N, C-alpha and C positions, 0 to 999 in steps of 0.2 A: 518666522518658523521654527522651532526643533529639528530635529531628521534622526532618525534610528534605524538602523540598518540601513538605510537609499531612501524610509518613508516620513514623509511630513508627520509629523507629531504637532496638531492642534485639539480644537475640541472635535471628540468621538463624531466620528462620519454617523449619519442617520437613517442611509438609506444604501446601503452594501448590494450591491449584487456579484453571484458566482458561477465563472461561466465553464468551469469542471469540477467535475466529482472530486480533483483531488482538493482544490479551493472549497468542495460543501465539505468536507469531512475537518478542516481547519475552521470555517465557520462557524459549522455548529457546533464543536464546543467550544467558542470561546468567544462571539458575539452574543448579543443581550439578544434575542427573539425575533424584539419590537427592529431592531436594526436594519435585518435582512429582509430584503423587500421580490430576492428571485433567488432559485437557483438553478443549475445544469439540469438540461433538457431530462438525464437521466436517474433524478435524483430519486424519484420515487417508485423505481426498478428496484425489486429485493435482491437483485439475479445479480446487479452492478453497485447498488452502493449499499456502502457500509453505517451509513445516516438515515437508513430510512425510514425510520421508526422517527428520530426528532425532526426531520422534512415533512412528515404529515402536515398538510394543511399550508404548507410554502408555495407560492407560486412558482412551476416550473417550466424554461424558460429556453427559446433555441439561440438563443444570444445576436438577433439581428437587429440593422439598425432602426426600422419601427419602435422593435418593443424597445431597446433604449430612449428613443426619443421622449414615452411613453412613463417611462416607469425614472426616468429624470435621478438614475441615484447620482452620488457622491466618491461613489467606492465601485472601482469593481476587479474582483479574482478572475485573471483570465488561465491562466498556469498554459499556456501552446494555444489557449483555444482562441475562437470570439473570429467572427468573418472581418477581410480586414473594412470592408465600411463599416461597420462596428464602432470600429475602434478608432477609424478616424472620422466619425460624429464624436466619439466620447474625447478624442483629442482636440478637434475645433472647440469644444466648449468644457478646457480645461478640465475634463473629470477626471482623477488620483485613478490611474490604472496600475495595478501591482501584480507583476509574470512570476508567476513564482514557479520553482526550481523542483525539476521531477526530483520527490526523494529515492534514492535506492542504498542509502543507510542511514542509521537512526540518529549518528551523529547531523546529518544533516536535518532529517526529525524536527529537530531540536532547533536546529535553529530554523530553520521554517515556522515553527511555535512561536516562537519569541517576535518573529518578522509579524504575522500574523496578529499578532493580542500585540504588538505597538501599534499596528494599520490599525484595529477597530479600537484601538485604545483601553485595553484593557489588559497590560502588563501583566503585572501581578496574575494575572488567570491563568498566561503562557508557563507561569517559573513555577505554578500548584499541576499543571499539567505535565510538565515534565516531570515533574517529581512524582506523579504518579504515575507515570507509565514505566519511569525507573523504580517502582517498588513493585510493579505490576512483572517487570520481566526480573527483579533478583528473584523472586518468592517461586517460579517459574523451578529455580534451582538446577545442579551441574546438569551438561549439556549432555544428551540422552544418545548422543548418533554415535558415540565413539569410535567417529572415522569410517563407519560403514558409508557407503554409497545410494547417493538418489538424482532420480531424476526431476524431473520438474515435465511430465509431457500432454503438449496441449491437441487442442483441438487439429485435426488431419495431419497428426505428426511431426508438431512442431515442438522443438526442447531447449530452453528457455536458459542463455549462459551468462557467462561471468559479469560483471558490473550491472547489474540489475538486484531490485528486491528480492527477489526470491532465492538468488546466490547468496545475499545476504546471510538470508532467516537458513541457510544451509549451515552456515559456517557458523553460526552462533547457537545453533542447535548440534554441534558437533559432528556433521555428515559433507562429504563430498560432493559435488557437483560432479557426473556423471557427465558433463559436456566439459568440461575444465580439464577429466581424464581424457577427455579424447579432441580434446586441445578443439573445441568449437567456438565461434561468436557467439554473441548477445541473442539472437535467434536461427536456429539453423533447422532442417526437413532430417527429421532419422525417422528411416522406413522402420516397421515393425518387425519384420527379421535383422536389422542391426541390434535394434532392443532389444533383442529376445537373445542376442548373441552375446549383447555386455553386460544383461542379465544385472539392474542395480537390486539391490539391498530392501531399495523402497521406490515405489512408481509415487509419485506427488502428480496429482492432479486437482481439478478446480472443475470439472463434473460428476454429477455422481453413477451409480449404475444404470440409470435412464441413457436411454439414445433416441435425441432430439431428430438427429440428420443424421447425414453421409458425416459430421467431420466427428459425431463422437461415438458412430455407431465404430472406427476402427480400434479406439479406445477401450472395445469389447472384446476385440476378432478373441477366439479360442488359442491361438499361439501364446497371445499376448498374457491371457486369462493364466496356463499353464506355466509359464517362466515368472509371472509374478502375479502370484494371487491376492485373491480380494483382502485377505490378509495384511499383503504389507503395502498395502494402498491407501494413500494416505489421504484425506477431502477436505482441502484447503478452498472454501467457494472463492468465488472472481472477488468477489466483491471485497475480502479479505488481500489481495496481490493488484489491485488493480492501480492501487496507487500509494506509496508513503506514504503515513500518518497518524492520526491518533489509532486508529487501526491496530499499528503494532504488536501491539500486547495482543490480542485478539491472533490474530493471525498469528508469533508466536508462541501462544495458549495450544490452540490448535495442530499448528504440528511438533511440538513437545508432547501433547496429548498422544499424535498417531503414532509416534515412536515407542512409546513406552507401552502400549496399547499391545504393539507387535511383540512385542519381547525382547529381555534383555539378554546385551552380547558381550561377550569378554573385548575389553580392550584390547586396541593391536602392541605391541611393545614398545613402552617410551615415549605413546599419547600423551599430549596433558591435559587436561581438561581447561574446557572453555570457561571464563569469568567476565561477567556482564559490567559495562564500565558502572551500574548500578550498583555497587556492592559498594559496603557502608563507608569501606577502605578508600573509593572513588568520590560518594557522597564528600565525606568529610571533604575533599581536598577541595572542591569545588567552589 
């Protein structure tokens, strides 16, 4: 049996299960619907799942050993999910398990697209999806951030730092991550007072103006509202940032649009425009 990127290639699998939202994205974009027997249990949650419309009508499971024995899959995508008991049951039956990486860069998203496409038996669809994502990113135009500072502020005051998908998005949009300026790690706590002192040009949030609990209540604190008004807040739904994947162009479009809606500002002297790797020159060299 041939092997592509570590995945055996033979007859296309007929009973595929996804145990994570990240794997759901790729599977829904690349596999035939009839190949999919189950998705992650959050696949029907519009607040978390980018592919909720495509997932409609497909079973959503928790990924227990009992479910695996009932579904009898021939290919399972885990992406770090799955109980030890369920995974052991699958391995004992020689089921092909593909553990997808966490994609925090567009280059990684391209690699995973090829990996999944090969695993489900549709490599040409993978190349077509990559080409489509590159075109969409190139169509966004020049990066509008112009060296301004942005903070991705989560509920309960957590700041998203370097080495994350959001950090990658900021750099491609021409923004400087506040976490980088403050020398913060991948995830750290930043009080409202500290955020007010830092005064980023933009506040990126995954929750809208509605207050659902104490965690989201702090994002509407009067001090924060005075320092960073609603006009400089960019709402990017959690479903677009939970995972890197086919949702990436949608997330970038939301970010670019939010920056432009907040108004243009003069670029700092000497700053260079960000050029997407999906430019015609890049594509011609691939």
